[in-house]
N, C-alpha and C positions, 0 to 999 in steps of 0.2 A: 504494500500500499504506499502511496506517496502523500506527503504533506506539501502544501504550496503556500507561498507568500508573495506579496507584491509590495514594492517600495516605490514611492512617488518622489520625483525630483522636480521642483518648480524651475521652469526654464525662462519663458518670457523673452522679450526683445531687449531689455536693458541689462540683463545679467551677462557678465563676460563668459565667453565660450570656455576659457580656461577654468573659471570657477565651476561651471557646469560639469566639465570633464572631470575635475578633481573630485567633486562630490559623487559622481557616478562611480569613479574608481574606488573611492573610500567605502562607499556602501556595499559594492560588490566584493571588495577584499574582506570586509567584516563578515558578510554572510558566508563566504567560502570558508573562512576560518571556523565558523560556527557549524560547518557540515553541510551547507546548502550548495547547490549548483545552479548557475544561471541558465534558465531554460528559454528565455526570450526577452525581447524589449519591444517598446512601442513608443513612438513619438506622436503626441496629439497634433491634430490639425491646429494651426494657429499658435503653435509652440507654447501651449499652456504648461504641460508636464511631460516628463519622460517616465514611462512606466518600466520597472525592472521586474521580471517574473523569475522566482526561484522555486526549486523543488528539492526535497530530500526524502529518502526512503524512511518508513516508519517500521520498526520491528514489532509486528503484531503479536509475536510469540510471547513477549514480556508482559503483555496485557492480559493473557489468558492463563498465566501461572498463578 
């Protein structure tokens, strides 16, 4: 079974591209260190938010013991 999570990064037209990239990189690194893998991303029309989608396996055997 898989668990999923979504993180949002505010983009907008006034935020510097370096700050946006740094924030995406930091969030992704934190999630990977916590055992998640990046499964996809999406940029909203109008540059409102970038969506990062993460997944990780859930060990269901532990819940049944």
